[in-house]
Structures are given as C-alpha cells and as structure tokens.
N, C-alpha and C positions, 0 to 999 in steps of 0.2 A: 367981593369977587370970590366965587367958589372955584375950587380946583377939581376938575373932572379927571378921573383916572386915565382917560385917553389923552389928556393934555400933558401928562408927565413924560419926560424923556429919560431914558436910562443911558448913562455914559458907557457902562460895561454890563454885558449880560453874562452872569456867572454860569449859565448853562451852555453858552457858546464856547466851543473848544478854542477858538482863536483868542478869546479873552482870558484864558487860563495862563498861569505861569509857564506851563509846559508849552503852550502855543506860542508865547512870546519868545521863549528860548529856541524853539524849532525855527521860527521865522528868522531869528538872529543868525542861527547857523546857516540857514539857506542864503541869507544875504552875504555872510562871510564867504561861503563857498562860491557864490557868484562873483564876488569881488576878487577872490583869489584867481579864479579862472580868467576873468577879464584882465587882471593885472599881469598874469603870466603871458597871455596873448599879446598884451601891449608891450611887455618887456622884449619879446622877440622882435617886434617892429622897431623898437628903440635901439636894440643892438644892431639891427641892419642899418639904421640911420647912423649909428656910431661908426660902423665899418665904412660907410660912404663919406664920413667926415662931416655929417650934418648935425650930429648930436653929441654932446659931451656928458658922459655918465658922471663925470666929476661934479656936475650940477647937483647931484643928489647930496653931496657933502654940504651944500648950502642949507639944505633942510636941517641937517644936524647942527650947523652953526647958528641957526635961528634960536635954538634953545641952549646954546653954549655947551654943547657936548664936547667940543674940543678941549675945554678945561678939565673934563673928566676923563676922556678917552685919549686925548692927544690927537694929532693930525692923521695918523696912520689909518685907523678904521672908520674915519668919518664918512667916506663914500658908502661903505656897507651899512653903517648906522642910518645914513640918510635914506638909502634904499629901503631899509626896514620901516622907517617912518612913512615913506611913500606907499609901501605895501599895506601898512596898517590903515592908512587913509583909504586906500582902494578897497579894503575889506570891511570897513566900518562906516565911515562918513558917507561916502558916495553911494553904496548900496541902500543905506537908509534913506537918503534923499531920493534916489531913484524909486524906491518903493512908495514914497510919499507923492511923487509927482508924475509917475509914468502914465497914469490914465489921462493926463492932460497934454501929453506930448504927441506930435504927429507920428503916424505909423500904424499899420494894421495889426502888427504882432508886437509882443514884448521885445523881441530882438530888434525889430525896426525902430521901436521907440527908444531902445538902448542906443542905437546909432545917433538918434537926435540928441539924447542925453550926453553922449560922448562929445558931440559937437559943442554943446554948451560948456562942458568941462574944459575942452581944448582952448577956448578963448582966454582962460586964465593961465593955463599951462604954457601956451606959446609965448606969453610975455614973461612969466616967472622963470622959465628955464632957458630963455634966450642967452646965449653965451658969446655974442658978438659975431655971429656968422655973417658973411657977406657973399654977394654973387650967387653962384650955383649952390653953394652950401646953404645959403639962406632959403632959397627956393625949395631945396630938398628938406630942410628943417621944417618949414611950414607944412609942406605936403605930407611928409612922413609922420610928423607928430599928429596931424589930423587923422591920418589912416590909423595910427596907434590908438587914438581915442575912439575911433569908429569900432575897431576890433574889441576894445575894452567894453564899450556899451553893448555890442553884439553878443559877446560872451556872457556878460552880466544878464542880459535879457534872455538868452538861451537857457541859462541855469534856472532863472526864475520861472520860465515856462516849463521846463522839465519837472521841477518840484511842484509846480501848481497843478499839474495833471496827475500827480501821484495821490492816492487816497489817504496816505498816512501823514501828509504834510498840510499845512494850513495857509500857505501863501496864496 
C-alpha cells in the first residue's frame, strides 16, 4: 500500500497563526475574558436571588470545603475562597468547553448558543447549589439560577463574537 501525499493529514499547520503558541495564548485570554464577563453578569443575578431569599452565597463555601480549604484557611474566608474557585471555573473550564462544542449547540449566533450552553450548565448547578429552599424560595431559586446561567452564556458568547470579528485575534 503506497502513501500518496494527498492522503496524509497534518494535525497542526505551522503556518496557520491559530496553531502557533501565540495563537493558543490569545485564544486562552479570549476565553478567560469571556468567562469573566459571563461570571460577573451571573453574579449580579445570583446576588438579586440572594436578596430575594432564593440563593445562599454561603453555598460557595462548599466548593472550598471540597478541597479541605477549611483546614488551611479556617472557616472565615471559605465563602470568598469558594467564590474564587467558582470564578476560576467560569473563566477556564466552561469557556474551553464552550469553544469546543458551540458549533453544535442550537442558536444562530454565539450569544444564542451561549444561552443554550448556560442551560446545560444550569442542570448541574441547580442540584449542586440547592440549599433546602422550599415554596416560593424554591421557585425563585430555580428560575433565577436559570436566568443567571443564561446571562453567563450570553456574556460568554458576546465576548467570543466580539473577539472573533477583530482582525488581531484568532477565535
């Protein structure tokens, strides 16, 4: 069996700017920026939910407890440490996943696909951050955390769209 040059596939094209180290770093910064914007927007909705008695920001402390930060930091700063873990995930893991799957999500624009993505993320959040709400607080918790995830995805998609239309970025 002979190999024809047209049959070979190249994993990375060194002449393509997106395959360069600079391109990877720029794409990572764009993802982090999108995640930061999305998480900031989401935080506003979660704070509104807290004000209405539908969300407990103390739930962020549970993230810190998962990695035993209470043994290092004590109980005092656990909520802030948990929020920083939450922010880090919103700026790294989820934007990377969004960049990988956004073309397969429903929606005509990246912002619309971001809303679909936020809905998928919400299914885990709504269970993981449930703090025993009942009655009206439970209904508000479900609705407002869903809205929070929609604005996260929308913000993430908007930032991706903004940077993808700029000539000096590679998204």
